Every structure is written in structure tokens, then in C-alpha cells.
C-alpha positions in Angstrom: 0.0 0.0 0.0 1.2 3.4 -0.9 -0.3 6.5 0.7 1.3 10.0 0.9 -0.6 10.9 4.1 -0.4 7.8 6.4 0.5 4.2 6.6 -2.0 1.6 7.7 -0.8 -1.7 9.2 -3.5 -4.4 9.4 -3.2 -6.8 12.3 -5.7 -9.5 11.3 -5.8 -12.4 8.9 -3.0 -12.9 6.4 -1.5 -9.5 7.2 -1.4 -10.3 10.9 0.4 -13.6 10.1 2.8 -11.6 7.9 3.4 -9.1 10.8 4.2 -11.9 13.1 6.7 -13.3 10.6 8.3 -9.8 10.2 8.5 -9.5 14.0 10.2 -12.8 14.3 12.6 -11.9 11.5 13.4 -8.6 13.3 14.1 -10.3 16.5 16.3 -12.8 14.8 18.2 -10.0 13.1 18.7 -8.2 16.4 20.0 -11.4 18.1 22.3 -12.1 15.2 23.6 -8.6 15.4 24.2 -8.8 19.1 26.1 -12.1 18.6 28.1 -10.6 15.8 29.0 -7.5 17.9 30.1 -9.7 20.8 32.4 -11.7 18.5 34.1 -8.7 16.9 37.5 -7.6 18.1 37.8 -4.2 19.9 39.0 -2.2 16.9 36.3 -3.6 14.7 33.7 -2.8 17.4 34.9 0.8 17.4 34.5 0.9 13.6 31.1 -0.6 13.9 30.0 1.9 16.4 31.3 4.9 14.4 29.6 3.6 11.3 26.4 2.3 12.8 24.3 4.7 10.7 25.6 3.0 7.5 24.8 -0.5 8.8 21.3 0.5 10.1 20.4 2.3 6.8 21.8 -0.5 4.7 19.8 -3.1 6.7 16.7 -1.1 6.2 17.3 -0.8 2.5 17.9 -4.6 2.3 14.7 -5.3 4.2 12.7 -3.1 1.9 14.2 -4.6 -1.2 14.1 -8.2 0.0 10.5 -8.1 1.0 9.6 -5.7 -1.9 7.7 -3.4 0.6 5.3 -1.1 -1.2 5.9 1.7 1.3 9.5 1.7 2.6 9.2 5.1 4.3 8.6 3.9 7.8 11.5 1.5 7.8 13.9 4.0 6.4 12.7 6.7 8.8 13.3 4.3 11.7 16.9 3.8 10.4 17.4 7.6 10.2 16.1 8.0 13.7 18.4 5.2 15.0 21.4 6.7 13.2 20.7 10.2 14.6 20.2 8.9 18.1 23.3 6.7 18.1 25.7 8.6 15.9 24.7 12.2 16.2 23.4 14.8 13.7 26.2 14.1 11.2 25.4 10.3 11.1 21.7 11.3 10.9 22.2 13.5 7.9 24.3 10.8 6.2 21.6 8.2 6.9 18.9 10.6 5.6 20.8 11.3 2.5 21.4 7.6 1.8 17.8 6.7 2.5 16.6 9.5 0.2 18.9 8.2 -2.6 17.6 4.6 -2.1 14.0 5.8 -2.1 14.7 7.8 -5.3 15.9 4.6 -7.0 13.3 2.3 -5.3 10.3 4.4 -6.2 11.3 4.9 -9.8 8.9 3.6 -12.5 9.9 0.1 -13.9 12.5 0.5 -16.5 12.6 4.3 -16.1 15.2 5.3 -13.5 14.3 8.5 -11.6 11.0 8.7 -13.3 8.0 8.7 -11.0 4.3 8.6 -10.9 2.7 11.5 -9.1 1.9 9.5 -6.0 5.5 8.1 -5.8 7.0 11.5 -6.3 4.9 13.0 -3.5 6.0 10.0 -1.3 9.7 10.6 -2.2 9.5 14.3 -1.3 7.6 13.5 1.9 10.2 10.8 2.9 13.1 13.1 2.1 11.7 16.0 4.1 10.6 13.7 6.9 14.1 12.2 7.1 16.0 15.5 7.2 13.4 17.2 9.5 13.6 14.3 11.9 17.4 14.7 12.1 17.0 18.4 12.7 14.4 17.8 15.4 16.5 15.1 17.1 19.6 17.4 17.0 17.7 20.3 18.5 16.2 18.1 21.2 19.6 16.6 21.9 21.2 20.1 22.2 18.4 21.2 24.6 18.8 18.0 26.5 22.6 18.4 26.7 22.3 22.0 27.7 19.9 21.0 30.5 22.2 18.2 31.6 25.2 20.6 31.6 23.2 23.2 33.6 22.1 20.6 36.1 25.7 19.3 36.3 27.0 22.8 36.9 24.3 23.4 39.5 25.2 20.2 41.2 28.9 21.0 41.1 28.3 24.5 42.6 26.0 23.1 45.2 28.6 20.4 46.1 31.3 23.1 46.2 29.1 25.2 48.5 28.5 22.3 50.8 32.2 21.5 50.8 33.1 25.1 51.6 30.5 25.2 54.4 31.8 22.0 55.8 35.3 23.3 55.6 34.3 26.6 57.2 32.4 24.9 60.0 35.3 22.6 60.7 37.7 25.5 60.8 35.3 27.6 62.9 34.8 24.8 65.4 38.6 24.5 65.9 39.2 28.3 66.0 40.6 29.5 69.4 37.9 32.3 69.5 34.1 32.5 69.7 32.6 32.8 66.2 29.1 33.6 65.0 27.1 34.6 61.9 23.9 36.5 61.4 21.5 37.3 58.6 20.8 40.8 57.2 18.4 41.6 60.0 21.0 40.8 62.7 19.5 37.5 63.8 22.3 35.2 64.7 21.9 31.7 63.3 25.3 30.1 63.7 27.7 29.8 66.7 30.8 27.7 66.6 31.5 24.9 69.1 33.8 27.0 71.3 31.0 29.6 71.8 28.5 26.9 72.8 31.1 25.3 75.1 32.0 28.7 76.6 28.4 29.6 77.3 27.3 26.1 78.2 24.2 26.3 75.9 22.9 24.8 72.7 22.7 26.2 69.2 18.9 26.2 69.5 19.1 28.4 72.7 21.5 30.9 71.1 19.8 31.4 67.7 17.9 34.5 66.9 18.0 36.8 69.9 18.7 34.0 72.4 22.4 35.0 72.8 21.3 38.2 74.4 20.0 36.3 77.4 23.6 35.7 78.5 24.6 39.4 78.7 24.9 41.0 82.0 21.7 43.1 82.5 23.5 46.4 83.0 25.5 45.9 79.7 22.5 44.6 77.6 21.1 48.0 76.4 24.4 49.4 75.3 25.5 46.2 73.5 22.1 45.8 71.7 22.0 49.5 70.7 25.5 49.5 69.2 24.6 46.3 67.3 21.4 47.7 65.9 23.2 50.9 64.9 25.9 48.9 63.0 23.2 47.0 61.2 21.3 50.1 60.2 24.5 51.8 58.8 26.0 48.5 57.4 29.1 49.3 59.4 31.6 47.4 61.5 30.3 46.4 65.0 32.3 46.4 68.2 31.2 46.3 71.8 32.4 45.2 75.2 30.1 43.5 77.7 29.9 40.9 80.4 28.8 37.4 79.2 27.6 34.6 81.4 29.8 31.5 81.0 29.0 27.8 81.5 29.9 28.1 85.2 27.5 31.0 85.8 30.3 33.5 86.0 30.1 36.8 84.1 33.3 37.6 82.2 34.2 40.5 80.0 34.2 39.8 76.3 35.0 42.0 73.2 32.4 41.4 70.5 33.4 42.4 66.9 31.8 41.8 63.5 32.2 42.9 59.9 29.3 43.0 57.4 29.0 40.5 54.5 28.0 42.4 51.4 26.9 41.0 48.0 28.3 42.1 44.7 25.4 44.6 44.2 26.1 46.2 47.7 23.3 44.4 49.5 23.9 43.4 53.2 23.8 39.7 53.6 24.7 39.5 57.3 27.5 39.7 59.7 30.5 37.5 60.5 31.5 38.0 64.2 34.3 37.1 66.6 34.1 37.3 70.3 37.2 37.1 72.6 37.5 36.9 76.4 39.0 40.2 77.8 38.6 39.6 81.5 42.3 39.1 82.2 43.2 42.0 79.9 40.8 44.3 81.7 42.1 43.2 85.1 45.7 44.0 83.9 44.5 47.3 82.5 42.8 48.2 85.8 45.9 47.4 87.7 48.0 49.5 85.3 45.6 52.4 85.8 45.8 52.0 89.5 49.6 51.9 89.2 49.6 55.0 87.0 47.3 56.8 89.4 49.6 55.9 92.3 52.7 57.1 90.3 51.0 60.4 89.5 50.1 60.8 93.2 53.6 60.0 94.3 54.9 62.4 91.6 52.7 65.2 92.9 53.8 64.4 96.5 57.5 64.4 95.4 57.0 67.7 93.6 55.4 69.2 96.6 58.2 68.0 98.8 61.0 69.2 96.5 59.2 72.6 96.0 58.9 73.0 99.7 62.6 72.2 100.3 63.7 74.5 97.5 61.5 77.3 98.9 62.2 76.7 102.6 65.9 75.7 102.4 67.7 76.5 99.1 65.9 79.8 98.5 66.5 80.9 102.0 70.2 80.0 101.8 70.6 82.0 98.6 68.8 84.9 100.3 71.3 84.7 103.2 74.2 84.6 100.7 72.9 87.7 99.0 72.6 89.5 102.4 76.2 88.6 103.3 77.4 89.8 99.9 75.6 93.1 100.3 77.3 93.6 103.7 80.6 92.7 102.2 80.1 95.2 99.4 79.4 98.0 101.8 82.5 97.1 103.9 84.8 96.8 100.8 84.8 100.4 99.6 88.6 100.6 100.3 89.2 97.5 98.1 90.3 97.6 94.6 87.6 98.1 92.0 88.2 94.7 90.5 87.2 93.0 93.8 84.1 95.3 94.2 83.0 94.2 90.7 83.3 90.5 91.6 81.3 91.1 94.7 78.6 92.9 92.6 78.5 90.0 90.1 78.2 87.5 93.0 75.2 89.4 94.3 73.6 89.4 90.8 74.2 85.7 90.4 72.8 85.0 93.9 69.6 87.0 93.1 69.3 85.2 89.7 69.6 81.8 91.3 67.1 82.8 93.9 64.6 83.9 91.2 65.1 80.6 89.3 64.7 78.6 92.4 61.4 80.4 93.2 60.2 79.7 89.6 61.2 76.1 89.7 59.6 75.7 93.1 56.4 77.3 91.8 56.3 75.2 88.7 56.8 72.0 90.8 53.9 72.9 93.1 52.5 76.4 93.5 51.9 77.1 97.2 48.8 79.1 96.3 47.1 75.9 95.2 47.1 74.7 98.7 46.6 78.0 100.4 44.1 79.9 98.2 42.8 77.4 95.8 42.7 76.7 92.0 41.7 80.1 90.8 44.5 82.1 92.5 47.0 79.4 91.5 45.9 79.6 87.8 46.0 83.4 87.7 49.5 83.4 89.1 50.7 80.6 86.9 49.3 82.2 83.6 50.8 85.5 84.5 54.3 84.0 84.9 53.7 81.9 81.7 53.1 85.1 79.7 56.2 86.7 81.2 58.4 83.7 80.4 57.1 82.8 76.9 55.5 85.9 75.5 52.4 83.9 74.6 49.2 85.8 75.7 46.8 83.6 77.7 43.2 84.6 78.0 42.0 83.0 81.3 38.2 82.6 81.5 37.2 81.0 84.7 33.9 81.4 86.5 33.4 81.4 90.2 33.7 77.7 90.8 34.6 77.8 94.5 36.9 75.3 96.1 37.1 71.8 94.6 38.4 68.6 96.2 42.1 68.8 96.6 42.9 66.0 94.1 40.5 67.6 91.5 42.2 71.0 91.9 45.6 69.4 91.5 44.5 67.5 88.4 43.0 70.5 86.7 46.1 72.6 87.4 48.4 69.9 86.0 46.3 69.4 82.8 46.4 73.2 82.1 50.1 73.4 83.0 50.9 70.5 80.5 48.6 71.9 77.8 50.2 75.3 77.9 53.6 73.7 77.9 52.7 72.0 74.7 51.4 75.2 73.2 54.8 76.8 73.9 56.8 73.9 72.6 54.9 72.8 69.5 52.1 75.1 68.3 54.0 78.3 67.4 50.9 80.3 68.5 51.0 83.7 70.1 47.5 83.5 71.6 45.9 80.9 73.8 42.7 80.6 75.8 42.0 78.7 79.0 38.5 78.0 80.3 37.3 76.2 83.4 33.6 75.5 83.7 31.9 73.8 86.6 28.4 72.4 86.9 26.9 70.2 89.6 28.2 67.0 88.1 31.5 67.7 86.4 34.3 70.2 85.8 35.3 70.9 82.2 38.7 72.3 81.2 39.3 73.7 77.7 42.7 74.9 76.5 42.9 76.1 72.9 45.4 77.9 70.7 45.7 79.5 67.3 48.8 77.6 66.2 49.7 75.3 63.3 47.8 72.3 64.7 48.7 68.7 65.0 49.6 66.7 61.8 46.8 64.5 60.6 48.7 61.2 61.1 49.7 62.1 64.7 46.1 63.3 65.4 44.7 60.0 64.2 47.2 58.0 66.4 46.2 60.2 69.4 42.5 59.4 68.6 43.3 55.7 68.7 44.8 56.0 72.2 48.5 56.6 71.4 50.3 59.1 73.5 53.3 60.3 71.4 54.9 61.7 74.6 54.5 61.8 78.3 52.5 65.0 78.3 49.3 63.7 76.6 49.7 60.4 78.4 49.8 62.2 81.8 46.7 64.3 81.0 44.8 61.2 79.7 45.7 59.2 82.8 44.8 62.0 85.2 41.3 62.3 83.6 40.9 58.5 83.5 41.6 58.0 87.2 38.6 60.2 88.0 36.4 58.4 85.4 36.6 61.3 83.0 37.8 61.6 79.4 40.2 63.7 77.3 39.5 64.9 73.7 41.9 66.5 71.3 40.7 68.3 68.2 43.1 70.0 65.8 43.1 71.7 62.3 45.2 74.2 60.4 43.7 76.9 62.6 44.8 75.5 66.0 44.3 72.8 68.6 41.7 72.4 71.4 42.2 70.1 74.3 39.0 69.3 76.4 39.1 67.4 79.7 36.0 66.5 81.6 36.3 65.4 85.2 33.2 64.0 87.1 32.8 65.4 90.6 32.1 61.9 92.0 35.6 61.5 93.4 38.7 59.6 92.3 38.4 55.9 91.5 
């Protein structure tokens, strides 16, 4: 039967018997091919595989010719499909070309090669188009299938790589000597390493979300949470110190730090944090501060003692020497002029030494500070400072009354050191000193109109460096009273601000 539109395959009667014979023949051919393939050497197998399209198409042609099939299209099309599936699009095109050539010969009119009846010509065109179209469709489907497989394979490799990275990170994090944690973009912490859980004596479930906050000392909770929330809102680094409850129930000081994790498009992904125990460090720092405070106290006591000895002993001895030289000068009128000049020079040197002793004694510890208080001592000191350096000092001090002795000494020393730095480093000719008192604190402000502090040194001072004993002494004096020291500088001058609470020394 020849039909350009479809092929009918009857399954009853004689045709059914013929179909069964064809099926038995096909199975026999398949079994024979399998046996032949198993018997072939390796090189011949490779040749057979690479040229399977030729074998499949040739077998289809032989079947069509041997059984004189009236409609060979379906058999040849199956051979083309087989070749395209097993050998690729090139084998499919070769098979389709060979099948088309065979059909062109097979469907020719008897005795007239390549001459066709109208029905046979339409069937030849349909078979040719169907063969090549089938190859194109199979090739497109195969490319799509391969692309999907490659995409799935790449996705699986990436997922496997992420899993490997996460496992490696978790293994490293669990072995790290510090407490590590991770959070999402909202600040909810979802991961804590093994050392954190061991340190706090809790489980990952208890610590997740906001559960970690339950271990913070109540007085430190607000400050730590506020700083954490501020860092998240600004997508900035986070750092805080607070007391954290350990597995033994003891609260220990820790330093909590974190850096933001940001995507390529600048979106906040979360935070990676590190927490370290600072209890021993804070204990050592407290002991150092106590030692520094004690050294400053001993220094002030020693200055007071030396100043008193210079004033009461050395200065008095120099005054007595001057008196004796004056008496000697009056009694030596009959001496030679050269001797009288030597006596006069001795009197001048004694007076100069006496003046220098009084100045040194005053700088070491002004007696007015103990006798009349801070205001009188500052007025006297700034007057002498102007005379010695030529730098004008504008002293603006309100009626603050008497302060505790240690506070007055600290304020005087801060102003003394600040003015010394103005004289040595600023190059200014004008300075201002202000002392302001309120019920809770005393504020000291010393400013000048000099060249300022270089940016690099100012940054180091802001980070806690001292760059000399002067700033270190001022900072330590304010710290021992629970206060703080700020230094601001520009091309127009420098301002030092010290704030001292009136709650007493720590």
C-alpha cells in the first residue's frame, strides 16, 4: 500500500500472520547482530559503532528490497532516527541522504530510473523532508537535553562546592581559638561555633535569633544591643564590650566584633562576628591604671616636697648669701675696683639663682594651690607663663569655688601641661584657658591658634597613642577620675578638652 498521508498496518488475517513473521525476523536479526557484535575484536567494534548509521540504513534498504515493501518510508525513517540517536546529527544527515537516494531509486517507474508517478513523487518528497526534518528535530532536542544536563551538572557541582566550603568553614570555625558567630541581614544570629557553645554552656537552638542576648549582664545589655542595631542600620563594622555569662555561671568581660558580609550589588547579607575573652586584659588594665594613678600621686607628693625644700631651704640659703654679699660690698669700699665688681657680680648671680629657684619651686607645686585654691594658682601661673614665653593667655574661669584637693591638682596639672605643649609645639602667640563647673563635672578647655597637630599624629592620638609623656599624663589623670580627654586640631589651631566628674577619684 502506498499513501502519501499515512500508513495503515493491518493486524488481522493474512497481514497479521505476515506481521508476526516480520517481528520474528526482526528479533532474529537483532539477536544475530548482538552475537556478531560480541564476536568482533575491539578495533572492529569501534569501527562498527562509528559507522552504525551505515549499517542501520543498509539493513533497512535490504529489508525493503528483499520483501519488496510497497511503502519503505517507515522502515527507512526508523533507520534515520536510529542513526541520529546513536551517531549524532552528522550520522543522521548521512543516513537521511542515503535513505533518500535509495528511495529515489526504489520508487522509480519500472524501466525508467528516476521517473516517478505522481503518487510516488509525493511520497519521495515526503520521505526526504521527513528524514532531514527528523534529524533536525532530534539534533535540537539533543542540544536542549545536553544544555539541561550541563546546567544541572554545573548546578550540582556548585551546590557540592558550597557544601564542601560550608563543611570546611564549619570545621575551621569549630577549631578556632575564639568564639565565632554569623547573622542574617536583620541581625538575627543563626550560627555559633563549638567554642561559643562550650564557653556559654548552651545549645545552638538556645542561642539562635536573639537568644544569645540572654547571657549578657543586665547592666550591659542595652548598650550592646543599641550598638549592634546601629551597626546593622548603617551597614558598618560592629564592636562592643560587655559581660557574658559562662558555662559556670560567672560573668566575664568579652569583646564582640563583627564585619558586614555584602553581596556584589552592595546588599547586606549579614555579619561575621568574633568574640574574645577580655577579663584578664581588663584586670591588667585596671591594675595598670591604679599603678599609673599611684605614680602620679607620688609624683605630685614628690614635687610638693621638692618645691617646699627649694623654697624653705635652698631659696633661704641663697637669700642669706645675698645679704652677706651686700654687707661685704658696703664694707669693701677701700678695696680695689676689681674686687668690688666681683662682689657685685656675685650678688647678681645669687639673686638670679634665687629667682630661678622660686620659679622652679612654683612650677613644681604652687603654694597658692594649697593656700588659696585653684583660681588664684591659675592666675598666678598664667601671669608667669606670659612673662616667660611671650604667649598671651586669656584665662576665662567662672566662680567655681573650692574643689576637692585632688581635683584641683589634676585641673592645674592638665592646664600646665597643655600650655607647655602650646609653647613647645604650636607656634601660637595666643591661647585661651576656660574652666567650667556644673553640679556633676568640671570641664577644662585649652585652645590655641597655632599650626595644629599633623593628621597622622592626630589619628594616632585618637586611637589611644600618647606620642609623649604629656598627653599620656593628661589622659591618665582624667581617667583616674572616670573622665575623658578629647583632642581636636586643624590648620587653625588645637583644642584640648578634659571632663572630670565630681564623684571623686576611682
